[in-house]
C-alpha positions in Angstrom: 0.0 0.0 0.0 1.4 3.4 -0.9 1.1 6.6 1.0 -1.8 7.8 -1.1 -3.8 4.7 -0.4 -3.1 4.9 3.3 -4.1 8.5 3.3 -7.4 7.7 1.5 -8.2 4.9 3.9 -7.5 7.2 6.8 -9.8 9.8 5.5 -12.5 7.2 5.0 -12.1 6.0 8.6 -12.2 9.6 9.9 -15.4 10.2 8.0 -17.0 7.0 9.4 -16.0 7.9 13.0 -17.3 11.4 12.5 -20.7 10.0 11.2 -20.9 7.7 14.2 -20.1 10.5 16.6 -22.9 12.7 15.1 -25.4 9.8 15.1 -24.6 9.0 18.7 -25.1 12.6 19.7 -28.5 12.7 17.9 -29.5 9.4 19.6 -28.5 10.9 23.0 -30.5 14.0 22.4 -33.6 12.1 21.3 -33.3 9.8 24.3 -33.1 12.7 26.6 -36.1 14.4 25.0 -38.1 11.2 25.4 -37.2 10.9 29.1 -38.2 14.6 29.6 -41.5 14.1 27.7 -42.3 10.9 29.7 -41.6 12.7 33.0 -43.8 15.6 32.0 -46.6 13.2 31.1 -46.3 11.4 34.4 -46.4 14.6 36.3 -49.4 15.8 34.3 -51.2 12.6 35.0 -50.5 12.8 38.7 -51.9 16.4 38.8 -55.0 15.3 37.0 -55.6 12.5 39.5 -55.1 14.8 42.4 -57.5 17.3 40.9 -60.2 14.7 40.5 
């Protein structure tokens, strides 16, 4: 393998890692949003039960 091939492979790996990093960040944000929404719904349901 010559230096150009190594460089190209390195760039491809960096792109893959970058994509995984971005996807992982998106997943974490979506999971956190879901947890917050679930907590809000639980609190809302508790308030409705207390009100009745």
